[in-house]
C-alpha positions in Angstrom: 6.6 32.7 6.0 7.1 35.7 3.7 4.4 36.9 1.3 6.7 36.2 -1.6 7.0 32.5 -0.5 3.2 32.2 -0.2 2.8 33.7 -3.7 5.5 31.4 -5.1 3.8 28.3 -3.6 0.4 29.3 -5.0 1.9 30.0 -8.4 3.8 26.7 -8.7 1.0 24.6 -7.3 -1.5 26.2 -9.7 0.8 25.4 -12.6 1.0 21.8 -11.5 -2.7 21.7 -11.2 -3.2 23.1 -14.7 -0.6 20.7 -16.2 -2.2 17.6 -14.5 -5.7 18.5 -15.7 -4.5 19.2 -19.3 -2.5 16.0 -19.5 -5.3 14.0 -17.9 -7.7 15.3 -20.5 -5.2 14.6 -23.3 -4.3 11.1 -22.2 -7.6 10.0 -20.9 -6.8 9.5 -17.2 -4.2 6.9 -18.1 -2.2 7.1 -14.9 -5.1 6.5 -12.5 -7.2 4.3 -14.9 -4.6 2.5 -17.1 -5.8 0.4 -20.1 -3.5 -2.5 -19.1 -2.9 -3.9 -22.6 0.5 -5.3 -21.7 1.1 -4.5 -18.1 -1.4 -6.0 -15.7 -0.2 -4.0 -12.6 -2.4 -1.7 -10.8 -2.3 2.1 -11.1 -0.1 2.6 -8.1 2.6 0.2 -9.4 2.5 1.8 -12.8 2.9 5.3 -11.3 5.9 4.0 -9.4 7.5 2.9 -12.7 6.8 6.3 -14.2 8.4 8.0 -11.1 11.4 5.7 -11.4 11.8 6.6 -15.0 11.8 10.3 -14.2 14.2 9.9 -11.3 16.5 8.0 -13.6 16.5 10.9 -16.0 17.4 13.3 -13.1 20.2 11.0 -11.9 21.7 10.6 -15.3 21.2 14.2 -16.3 19.1 13.2 -19.4 16.4 15.7 -20.2 14.4 15.5 -23.4 13.9 18.9 -25.2 10.7 20.5 -24.0 10.4 18.2 -21.0 10.5 19.4 -17.4 11.4 16.2 -15.5 11.1 17.8 -12.0 7.7 19.3 -12.9 6.5 15.9 -14.2 7.8 14.3 -11.0 5.7 16.6 -8.9 2.7 15.7 -11.1 3.3 12.0 -10.7 3.6 12.3 -6.9 0.3 14.1 -6.8 -1.3 11.3 -8.9 0.3 8.7 -6.6 -1.3 10.4 -3.6 -4.7 10.3 -5.4 -4.2 6.6 -6.3 -3.3 5.7 -2.7 -6.2 7.6 -1.3 -8.6 5.9 -3.7 -7.1 2.5 -2.8 -7.6 3.2 0.9 -11.2 4.3 0.4 -12.0 1.1 -1.6 -11.0 -1.2 1.2 
């Protein structure tokens, strides 16, 4: 692997980390600990729905101004990994 590729991986993953922490603080851990006012599904199922919504935007080419759907998708996939890990450790 080239040095440039290593630096790019580090840069991108750090930006995903920063985004996830900032959004988690802003939204109160809503993806991993949802309030469940209307939906009674667990965190994993709710994250699947969010991922489906993002994939729908990618497929249809609909991007909201200021949004980065691919970046958000990466974030939700990280959150899904955390949720699945927590589910496994609880069993």
